[in-house]
N, CA, C, O and the ligand as a Tripos MOL2 file, in Angstrom:
@<TRIPOS>MOLECULE
protein
  241   239    61     0     0
PROTEIN
NO_CHARGES

@<TRIPOS>ATOM
      1 N         106.9510  106.5080  115.0460 N.3       1 MET1
      2 CA        107.7220  105.6400  115.9040 C.3       1 MET1
      3 C         108.9330  105.1010  115.1760 C.2       1 MET1
      4 O         110.0430  105.5930  115.3780 O.2       1 MET1
      5 N         108.7490  104.1330  114.3610 N.am      2 ALA2
      6 CA        109.8880  103.3640  113.8730 C.3       2 ALA2
      7 C         110.6770  104.0480  112.7590 C.2       2 ALA2
      8 O         111.0270  103.4200  111.7600 O.2       2 ALA2
      9 N         110.9540  105.3400  112.9390 N.am      3 LEU3
     10 CA        111.8520  105.9940  111.9880 C.3       3 LEU3
     11 C         113.2610  105.9550  112.5600 C.2       3 LEU3
     12 O         113.5080  106.4150  113.6750 O.2       3 LEU3
     13 N         114.1780  105.3990  111.7780 N.am      4 LYS4
     14 CA        115.5670  105.3150  112.2270 C.3       4 LYS4
     15 C         116.4450  105.9700  111.1710 C.2       4 LYS4
     16 O         116.0330  106.1550  110.0260 O.2       4 LYS4
     17 N         117.6280  106.3050  111.5650 N.am      5 TRP5
     18 CA        118.6020  106.8550  110.6200 C.3       5 TRP5
     19 C         119.8300  105.9750  110.6140 C.2       5 TRP5
     20 O         120.3670  105.6160  111.6620 O.2       5 TRP5
     21 N         120.2630  105.6350  109.4200 N.am      6 ARG6
     22 CA        121.5490  104.9540  109.2670 C.3       6 ARG6
     23 C         122.4400  105.9290  108.5280 C.2       6 ARG6
     24 O         122.4260  105.9890  107.2990 O.2       6 ARG6
     25 N         123.2140  106.6910  109.2790 N.am      7 GLY7
     26 CA        123.9460  107.7710  108.6350 C.3       7 GLY7
     27 C         122.9310  108.7570  108.1030 C.2       7 GLY7
     28 O         122.1470  109.3030  108.8780 O.2       7 GLY7
     29 N         122.9220  109.0020  106.8010 N.am      8 ARG8
     30 CA        121.9820  109.9520  106.2170 C.3       8 ARG8
     31 C         120.8250  109.2430  105.5270 C.2       8 ARG8
     32 O         120.0220  109.8730  104.8380 O.2       8 ARG8
     33 N         120.7450  107.9460  105.7150 N.am      9 ILE9
     34 CA        119.6670  107.1610  105.1270 C.3       9 ILE9
     35 C         118.5480  107.0090  106.1560 C.2       9 ILE9
     36 O         118.7740  106.5110  107.2590 O.2       9 ILE9
     37 N         117.3530  107.4340  105.7940 N.am     10 ALA10
     38 CA        116.1980  107.2610  106.6740 C.3      10 ALA10
     39 C         115.6240  105.8720  106.4670 C.2      10 ALA10
     40 O         115.5050  105.4020  105.3350 O.2      10 ALA10
     41 N         115.2710  105.2220  107.5560 N.am     11 VAL11
     42 CA        114.7190  103.8720  107.4850 C.3      11 VAL11
     43 C         113.3990  103.8450  108.2400 C.2      11 VAL11
     44 O         113.3280  104.2190  109.4110 O.2      11 VAL11
     45 N         112.3710  103.4040  107.5610 N.am     12 LEU12
     46 CA        111.0780  103.2350  108.2210 C.3      12 LEU12
     47 C         110.7950  101.7500  108.3690 C.2      12 LEU12
     48 O         111.0090  100.9700  107.4410 O.2      12 LEU12
     49 N         110.3130  101.3700  109.5380 N.am     13 GLU13
     50 CA        109.9890   99.9770  109.7870 C.3      13 GLU13
     51 C         108.4870   99.8660  110.0200 C.2      13 GLU13
     52 O         107.8910  100.6750  110.7310 O.2      13 GLU13
     53 N         107.8980   98.8650  109.4150 N.am     14 CYS14
     54 CA        106.4850   98.5930  109.6450 C.3      14 CYS14
     55 C         106.2700   98.2610  111.1170 C.2      14 CYS14
     56 O         107.0620   97.5320  111.7130 O.2      14 CYS14
     57 N         105.1970   98.7960  111.7040 N.am     15 ASP15
     58 CA        104.9450   98.5300  113.1180 C.3      15 ASP15
     59 C         104.2810   97.1740  113.3420 C.2      15 ASP15
     60 O         104.1220   96.7400  114.4830 O.2      15 ASP15
     61 N         103.8970   96.5120  112.2680 N.am     16 THR16
     62 CA        103.2430   95.2130  112.3970 C.3      16 THR16
     63 C         104.2080   94.0690  112.1020 C.2      16 THR16
     64 O         104.1870   93.0490  112.7900 O.2      16 THR16
     65 N         105.0420   94.2290  111.0980 N.am     17 CYS17
     66 CA        106.0510   93.2170  110.7850 C.3      17 CYS17
     67 C         107.4190   93.8980  110.7590 C.2      17 CYS17
     68 O         107.5540   95.0230  111.2400 O.2      17 CYS17
     69 N         108.4170   93.2430  110.2150 N.am     18 ASP18
     70 CA        109.7670   93.7870  110.2640 C.3      18 ASP18
     71 C         110.2420   94.3450  108.9300 C.2      18 ASP18
     72 O         111.4330   94.6000  108.7500 O.2      18 ASP18
     73 N         109.3160   94.5350  107.9950 N.am     19 VAL19
     74 CA        109.7120   95.0640  106.6960 C.3      19 VAL19
     75 C         110.1870   96.5090  106.8530 C.2      19 VAL19
     76 O         109.6260   97.2850  107.6270 O.2      19 VAL19
     77 N         111.2190   96.8460  106.1090 N.am     20 GLU20
     78 CA        111.7500   98.2070  106.1600 C.3      20 GLU20
     79 C         111.7700   98.8200  104.7710 C.2      20 GLU20
     80 O         111.8560   98.1210  103.7620 O.2      20 GLU20
     81 N         111.6900  100.1330  104.7450 N.am     21 VAL21
     82 CA        111.9040  100.8590  103.4990 C.3      21 VAL21
     83 C         112.9480  101.9300  103.7970 C.2      21 VAL21
     84 O         112.8740  102.6100  104.8200 O.2      21 VAL21
     85 N         113.9190  102.0760  102.8970 N.am     22 GLU22
     86 CA        115.0190  103.0140  103.1200 C.3      22 GLU22
     87 C         114.9850  104.1200  102.0890 C.2      22 GLU22
     88 O         114.5810  103.9160  100.9440 O.2      22 GLU22
     89 N         115.4160  105.2900  102.5120 N.am     23 SER23
     90 CA        115.5840  106.3630  101.5360 C.3      23 SER23
     91 C         116.8550  106.0920  100.7280 C.2      23 SER23
     92 O         117.7590  105.3940  101.1850 O.2      23 SER23
     93 N         116.9040  106.6490   99.5400 N.am     24 ASP24
     94 CA        118.0840  106.4910   98.6990 C.3      24 ASP24
     95 C         119.0890  107.5860   99.0190 C.2      24 ASP24
     96 O         118.7370  108.6410   99.5460 O.2      24 ASP24
     97 N         120.3400  107.3150   98.6910 N.am     25 LYS25
     98 CA        121.3760  108.3430   98.8170 C.3      25 LYS25
     99 C         120.9690  109.5670   98.0230 C.2      25 LYS25
    100 O         120.5910  109.4550   96.8570 O.2      25 LYS25
    101 N         121.0410  110.7210   98.6350 N.am     26 GLY26
    102 CA        120.7570  111.9520   97.9150 C.3      26 GLY26
    103 C         119.2830  112.2680   97.8020 C.2      26 GLY26
    104 O         118.9030  113.3140   97.2750 O.2      26 GLY26
    105 N         118.4530  111.3690   98.2960 N.am     27 GLU27
    106 CA        117.0140  111.6050   98.2420 C.3      27 GLU27
    107 C         116.6150  112.4280   99.4660 C.2      27 GLU27
    108 O         117.0020  112.0970  100.5860 O.2      27 GLU27
    109 N         115.8520  113.4840   99.2630 N.am     28 SER28
    110 CA        115.4200  114.2780  100.4070 C.3      28 SER28
    111 C         114.3460  113.5190  101.1710 C.2      28 SER28
    112 O         113.7580  112.5640  100.6630 O.2      28 SER28
    113 N         114.1010  113.9570  102.3950 N.am     29 PHE29
    114 CA        113.0930  113.2580  103.1870 C.3      29 PHE29
    115 C         111.7090  113.3850  102.5470 C.2      29 PHE29
    116 O         110.9050  112.4540  102.6000 O.2      29 PHE29
    117 N         111.4380  114.5430  101.9430 N.am     30 ASP30
    118 CA        110.1510  114.7220  101.2630 C.3      30 ASP30
    119 C         110.0210  113.7940  100.0590 C.2      30 ASP30
    120 O         108.9560  113.2280   99.8110 O.2      30 ASP30
    121 N         111.1070  113.6450   99.3180 N.am     31 GLU31
    122 CA        111.0890  112.7270   98.1650 C.3      31 GLU31
    123 C         110.8980  111.2900   98.6370 C.2      31 GLU31
    124 O         110.1640  110.5100   98.0290 O.2      31 GLU31
    125 N         111.5670  110.9650   99.7230 N.am     32 PHE32
    126 CA        111.4300  109.6260  100.3030 C.3      32 PHE32
    127 C         109.9760  109.3890  100.7280 C.2      32 PHE32
    128 O         109.4120  108.3240  100.4780 O.2      32 PHE32
    129 N         109.3810  110.3980  101.3730 N.am     33 THR33
    130 CA        107.9900  110.2700  101.8130 C.3      33 THR33
    131 C         107.0600  110.0520  100.6260 C.2      33 THR33
    132 O         106.1780  109.1940  100.6710 O.2      33 THR33
    133 N         107.2590  110.8300   99.5640 N.am     34 ALA34
    134 CA        106.4170  110.6860   98.3720 C.3      34 ALA34
    135 C         106.5940  109.3040   97.7580 C.2      34 ALA34
    136 O         105.6290  108.6860   97.3080 O.2      34 ALA34
    137 N         107.8470  108.8200   97.7420 N.am     35 ARG35
    138 CA        108.1080  107.5140   97.1310 C.3      35 ARG35
    139 C         107.5000  106.3950   97.9700 C.2      35 ARG35
    140 O         106.8960  105.4730   97.4210 O.2      35 ARG35
    141 N         107.6510  106.4610   99.2770 N.am     36 ARG36
    142 CA        107.0980  105.3610  100.0880 C.3      36 ARG36
    143 C         105.5650  105.3650  100.0310 C.2      36 ARG36
    144 O         104.9380  104.3070  100.0780 O.2      36 ARG36
    145 N         104.9620  106.5600   99.9280 N.am     37 LYS37
    146 CA        103.5090  106.5970   99.7730 C.3      37 LYS37
    147 C         103.0900  105.9530   98.4630 C.2      37 LYS37
    148 O         102.0960  105.2290   98.4000 O.2      37 LYS37
    149 N         103.8680  106.2300   97.4080 N.am     38 ALA38
    150 CA        103.5670  105.6460   96.1050 C.3      38 ALA38
    151 C         103.7030  104.1300   96.1470 C.2      38 ALA38
    152 O         103.0340  103.4170   95.3990 O.2      38 ALA38
    153 N         104.5820  103.6390   97.0320 N.am     39 LEU39
    154 CA        104.7740  102.1990   97.1780 C.3      39 LEU39
    155 C         103.6710  101.5710   98.0260 C.2      39 LEU39
    156 O         103.5570  100.3470   98.0920 O.2      39 LEU39
    157 N         102.8570  102.4080   98.6760 N.am     40 GLY40
    158 CA        101.7610  101.8660   99.4700 C.3      40 GLY40
    159 C         101.9960  101.9200  100.9770 C.2      40 GLY40
    160 O         101.1790  101.4270  101.7550 O.2      40 GLY40
    161 N         103.1150  102.5210  101.3870 N.am     41 TRP41
    162 CA        103.3750  102.6780  102.8220 C.3      41 TRP41
    163 C         102.4670  103.7620  103.3730 C.2      41 TRP41
    164 O         102.1680  104.7470  102.6970 O.2      41 TRP41
    165 N         102.0310  103.5660  104.6200 N.am     42 THR42
    166 CA        101.1580  104.5480  105.2430 C.3      42 THR42
    167 C         101.7590  104.9910  106.5800 C.2      42 THR42
    168 O         102.5610  104.2780  107.1840 O.2      42 THR42
    169 N         101.3590  106.1710  107.0230 N.am     43 ALA43
    170 CA        101.7890  106.6820  108.3260 C.3      43 ALA43
    171 C         100.5840  107.2930  109.0120 C.2      43 ALA43
    172 O          99.7990  108.0140  108.3960 O.2      43 ALA43
    173 N         100.4470  107.0000  110.2770 N.am     44 ASP44
    174 CA         99.3420  107.5430  111.0470 C.3      44 ASP44
    175 C          99.8920  108.2260  112.2870 C.2      44 ASP44
    176 O         100.7040  107.6500  113.0110 O.2      44 ASP44
    177 N          99.4610  109.4260  112.5260 N.am     45 LYS45
    178 CA         99.9470  110.1640  113.6900 C.3      45 LYS45
    179 C          99.2440  109.6500  114.9480 C.2      45 LYS45
    180 O          98.0260  109.4740  114.9790 O.2      45 LYS45
    181 N         100.0480  109.4190  115.9750 N.am     46 VAL46
    182 CA         99.5180  108.9740  117.2560 C.3      46 VAL46
    183 C          99.9380  109.9990  118.2950 C.2      46 VAL46
    184 O         101.1300  110.1830  118.5370 O.2      46 VAL46
    185 N          98.9800  110.6610  118.9040 N.am     47 GLY47
    186 CA         99.3320  111.7210  119.8350 C.3      47 GLY47
    187 C          99.9280  112.8920  119.0740 C.2      47 GLY47
    188 O          99.5640  113.1320  117.9230 O.2      47 GLY47
    189 N         100.8350  113.6220  119.7000 N.am     48 LYS48
    190 CA        101.3430  114.8340  119.0710 C.3      48 LYS48
    191 C         102.6070  114.6170  118.2780 C.2      48 LYS48
    192 O         102.8650  115.3410  117.3160 O.2      48 LYS48
    193 N         103.4080  113.6270  118.6640 N.am     49 THR49
    194 CA        104.7070  113.4920  118.0080 C.3      49 THR49
    195 C         104.9740  112.0940  117.4790 C.2      49 THR49
    196 O         105.9180  111.8980  116.7140 O.2      49 THR49
    197 N         104.1680  111.1230  117.8680 N.am     50 ASP50
    198 CA        104.4620  109.7480  117.4720 C.3      50 ASP50
    199 C         103.7110  109.3590  116.2060 C.2      50 ASP50
    200 O         102.6200  109.8510  115.9190 O.2      50 ASP50
    201 N         104.3380  108.4580  115.4670 N.am     51 TRP51
    202 CA        103.7330  107.9430  114.2360 C.3      51 TRP51
    203 C         103.7950  106.4260  114.2600 C.2      51 TRP51
    204 O         104.7290  105.8320  114.7990 O.2      51 TRP51
    205 N         102.7850  105.8150  113.6680 N.am     52 VAL52
    206 CA        102.9110  104.3940  113.3720 C.3      52 VAL52
    207 C         102.9940  104.2660  111.8590 C.2      52 VAL52
    208 O         102.3460  105.0050  111.1170 O.2      52 VAL52
    209 N         103.8060  103.3110  111.4200 N.am     53 HIS53
    210 CA        104.0000  103.1150  109.9890 C.3      53 HIS53
    211 C         103.5410  101.7300  109.5850 C.2      53 HIS53
    212 O         103.6710  100.7610  110.3330 O.2      53 HIS53
    213 N         103.0000  101.6660  108.3810 N.am     54 GLY54
    214 CA        102.5480  100.3810  107.8780 C.3      54 GLY54
    215 C         103.1180  100.1080  106.5050 C.2      54 GLY54
    216 O         103.1280  100.9850  105.6420 O.2      54 GLY54
    217 N         103.5910   98.8920  106.3030 N.am     55 CYS55
    218 CA        104.0420   98.4860  104.9790 C.3      55 CYS55
    219 C         102.8170   98.3180  104.0850 C.2      55 CYS55
    220 O         101.6900   98.3420  104.5790 O.2      55 CYS55
    221 N         103.0180   98.1490  102.7870 N.am     56 PRO56
    222 CA        101.8710   98.0220  101.8720 C.3      56 PRO56
    223 C         100.9100   96.8870  102.2640 C.2      56 PRO56
    224 O          99.7290   96.9170  101.9180 O.2      56 PRO56
    225 N         101.4260   95.9020  102.9820 N.am     57 LEU57
    226 CA        100.6130   94.7620  103.3710 C.3      57 LEU57
    227 C          99.7400   95.0600  104.5900 C.2      57 LEU57
    228 O          98.6030   94.5950  104.6730 O.2      57 LEU57
    229 N         100.2640   95.8240  105.5190 N.am     58 HIS58
    230 CA         99.5910   95.9790  106.8060 C.3      58 HIS58
    231 C          98.8710   97.3130  106.9770 C.2      58 HIS58
    232 O          97.8440   97.3680  107.6550 O.2      58 HIS58
    233 N          99.3700   98.3680  106.3920 N.am     59 LYS59
    234 CA         98.8080   99.7140  106.5730 C.3      59 LYS59
    235 C          98.9010  100.1290  108.0310 C.2      59 LYS59
    236 O          98.8840   99.2920  108.9330 O.2      59 LYS59
    237 N          98.9960  101.4180  108.2460 N.am     60 ALA60
    238 CA         99.0900  101.9000  109.6260 C.3      60 ALA60
    239 C          97.6830  102.0840  110.1950 C.2      60 ALA60
    240 O          97.5320  102.4850  111.3490 O.2      60 ALA60
    241 ZN        104.0780   95.0190  107.6630 Zn       61 ZN61
@<TRIPOS>BOND
     1     1     2 1
     2     2     3 1
     3     3     4 2
     4     3     5 am
     5     5     6 1
     6     6     7 1
     7     7     8 2
     8     7     9 am
     9     9    10 1
    10    10    11 1
    11    11    12 2
    12    11    13 am
    13    13    14 1
    14    14    15 1
    15    15    16 2
    16    15    17 am
    17    17    18 1
    18    18    19 1
    19    19    20 2
    20    19    21 am
    21    21    22 1
    22    22    23 1
    23    23    24 2
    24    23    25 am
    25    25    26 1
    26    26    27 1
    27    27    28 2
    28    27    29 am
    29    29    30 1
    30    30    31 1
    31    31    32 2
    32    31    33 am
    33    33    34 1
    34    34    35 1
    35    35    36 2
    36    35    37 am
    37    37    38 1
    38    38    39 1
    39    39    40 2
    40    39    41 am
    41    41    42 1
    42    42    43 1
    43    43    44 2
    44    43    45 am
    45    45    46 1
    46    46    47 1
    47    47    48 2
    48    47    49 am
    49    49    50 1
    50    50    51 1
    51    51    52 2
    52    51    53 am
    53    53    54 1
    54    54    55 1
    55    55    56 2
    56    55    57 am
    57    57    58 1
    58    58    59 1
    59    59    60 2
    60    59    61 am
    61    61    62 1
    62    62    63 1
    63    63    64 2
    64    63    65 am
    65    65    66 1
    66    66    67 1
    67    67    68 2
    68    67    69 am
    69    69    70 1
    70    70    71 1
    71    71    72 2
    72    71    73 am
    73    73    74 1
    74    74    75 1
    75    75    76 2
    76    75    77 am
    77    77    78 1
    78    78    79 1
    79    79    80 2
    80    79    81 am
    81    81    82 1
    82    82    83 1
    83    83    84 2
    84    83    85 am
    85    85    86 1
    86    86    87 1
    87    87    88 2
    88    87    89 am
    89    89    90 1
    90    90    91 1
    91    91    92 2
    92    91    93 am
    93    93    94 1
    94    94    95 1
    95    95    96 2
    96    95    97 am
    97    97    98 1
    98    98    99 1
    99    99   100 2
   100    99   101 am
   101   101   102 1
   102   102   103 1
   103   103   104 2
   104   103   105 am
   105   105   106 1
   106   106   107 1
   107   107   108 2
   108   107   109 am
   109   109   110 1
   110   110   111 1
   111   111   112 2
   112   111   113 am
   113   113   114 1
   114   114   115 1
   115   115   116 2
   116   115   117 am
   117   117   118 1
   118   118   119 1
   119   119   120 2
   120   119   121 am
   121   121   122 1
   122   122   123 1
   123   123   124 2
   124   123   125 am
   125   125   126 1
   126   126   127 1
   127   127   128 2
   128   127   129 am
   129   129   130 1
   130   130   131 1
   131   131   132 2
   132   131   133 am
   133   133   134 1
   134   134   135 1
   135   135   136 2
   136   135   137 am
   137   137   138 1
   138   138   139 1
   139   139   140 2
   140   139   141 am
   141   141   142 1
   142   142   143 1
   143   143   144 2
   144   143   145 am
   145   145   146 1
   146   146   147 1
   147   147   148 2
   148   147   149 am
   149   149   150 1
   150   150   151 1
   151   151   152 2
   152   151   153 am
   153   153   154 1
   154   154   155 1
   155   155   156 2
   156   155   157 am
   157   157   158 1
   158   158   159 1
   159   159   160 2
   160   159   161 am
   161   161   162 1
   162   162   163 1
   163   163   164 2
   164   163   165 am
   165   165   166 1
   166   166   167 1
   167   167   168 2
   168   167   169 am
   169   169   170 1
   170   170   171 1
   171   171   172 2
   172   171   173 am
   173   173   174 1
   174   174   175 1
   175   175   176 2
   176   175   177 am
   177   177   178 1
   178   178   179 1
   179   179   180 2
   180   179   181 am
   181   181   182 1
   182   182   183 1
   183   183   184 2
   184   183   185 am
   185   185   186 1
   186   186   187 1
   187   187   188 2
   188   187   189 am
   189   189   190 1
   190   190   191 1
   191   191   192 2
   192   191   193 am
   193   193   194 1
   194   194   195 1
   195   195   196 2
   196   195   197 am
   197   197   198 1
   198   198   199 1
   199   199   200 2
   200   199   201 am
   201   201   202 1
   202   202   203 1
   203   203   204 2
   204   203   205 am
   205   205   206 1
   206   206   207 1
   207   207   208 2
   208   207   209 am
   209   209   210 1
   210   210   211 1
   211   211   212 2
   212   211   213 am
   213   213   214 1
   214   214   215 1
   215   215   216 2
   216   215   217 am
   217   217   218 1
   218   218   219 1
   219   219   220 2
   220   219   221 am
   221   221   222 1
   222   222   223 1
   223   223   224 2
   224   223   225 am
   225   225   226 1
   226   226   227 1
   227   227   228 2
   228   227   229 am
   229   229   230 1
   230   230   231 1
   231   231   232 2
   232   231   233 am
   233   233   234 1
   234   234   235 1
   235   235   236 2
   236   235   237 am
   237   237   238 1
   238   238   239 1
   239   239   240 2
@<TRIPOS>SUBSTRUCTURE
     1 MET1         2 RESIDUE 1 A MET
     2 ALA2         6 RESIDUE 1 A ALA
     3 LEU3        10 RESIDUE 1 A LEU
     4 LYS4        14 RESIDUE 1 A LYS
     5 TRP5        18 RESIDUE 1 A TRP
     6 ARG6        22 RESIDUE 1 A ARG
     7 GLY7        26 RESIDUE 1 A GLY
     8 ARG8        30 RESIDUE 1 A ARG
     9 ILE9        34 RESIDUE 1 A ILE
    10 ALA10       38 RESIDUE 1 A ALA
    11 VAL11       42 RESIDUE 1 A VAL
    12 LEU12       46 RESIDUE 1 A LEU
    13 GLU13       50 RESIDUE 1 A GLU
    14 CYS14       54 RESIDUE 1 A CYS
    15 ASP15       58 RESIDUE 1 A ASP
    16 THR16       62 RESIDUE 1 A THR
    17 CYS17       66 RESIDUE 1 A CYS
    18 ASP18       70 RESIDUE 1 A ASP
    19 VAL19       74 RESIDUE 1 A VAL
    20 GLU20       78 RESIDUE 1 A GLU
    21 VAL21       82 RESIDUE 1 A VAL
    22 GLU22       86 RESIDUE 1 A GLU
    23 SER23       90 RESIDUE 1 A SER
    24 ASP24       94 RESIDUE 1 A ASP
    25 LYS25       98 RESIDUE 1 A LYS
    26 GLY26      102 RESIDUE 1 A GLY
    27 GLU27      106 RESIDUE 1 A GLU
    28 SER28      110 RESIDUE 1 A SER
    29 PHE29      114 RESIDUE 1 A PHE
    30 ASP30      118 RESIDUE 1 A ASP
    31 GLU31      122 RESIDUE 1 A GLU
    32 PHE32      126 RESIDUE 1 A PHE
    33 THR33      130 RESIDUE 1 A THR
    34 ALA34      134 RESIDUE 1 A ALA
    35 ARG35      138 RESIDUE 1 A ARG
    36 ARG36      142 RESIDUE 1 A ARG
    37 LYS37      146 RESIDUE 1 A LYS
    38 ALA38      150 RESIDUE 1 A ALA
    39 LEU39      154 RESIDUE 1 A LEU
    40 GLY40      158 RESIDUE 1 A GLY
    41 TRP41      162 RESIDUE 1 A TRP
    42 THR42      166 RESIDUE 1 A THR
    43 ALA43      170 RESIDUE 1 A ALA
    44 ASP44      174 RESIDUE 1 A ASP
    45 LYS45      178 RESIDUE 1 A LYS
    46 VAL46      182 RESIDUE 1 A VAL
    47 GLY47      186 RESIDUE 1 A GLY
    48 LYS48      190 RESIDUE 1 A LYS
    49 THR49      194 RESIDUE 1 A THR
    50 ASP50      198 RESIDUE 1 A ASP
    51 TRP51      202 RESIDUE 1 A TRP
    52 VAL52      206 RESIDUE 1 A VAL
    53 HIS53      210 RESIDUE 1 A HIS
    54 GLY54      214 RESIDUE 1 A GLY
    55 CYS55      218 RESIDUE 1 A CYS
    56 PRO56      222 RESIDUE 1 A PRO
    57 LEU57      226 RESIDUE 1 A LEU
    58 HIS58      230 RESIDUE 1 A HIS
    59 LYS59      234 RESIDUE 1 A LYS
    60 ALA60      238 RESIDUE 1 A ALA
    61 ZN61       241 GROUP 0 **** ****
């Protein structure tokens, strides 16, 4: 769900609160995914195409 793009920067927003995590310039989406997982962010698939995201505090 809460995946947004600001130009080429991917932004994920926690579905429980308003915390966001952004990809870095030049970081691939896979690298961003690995980094946010390492930070404790979680993603859960809902249905076939939707995701819920959780910050390290809330979890998805
Ligand atoms: Zn949160």
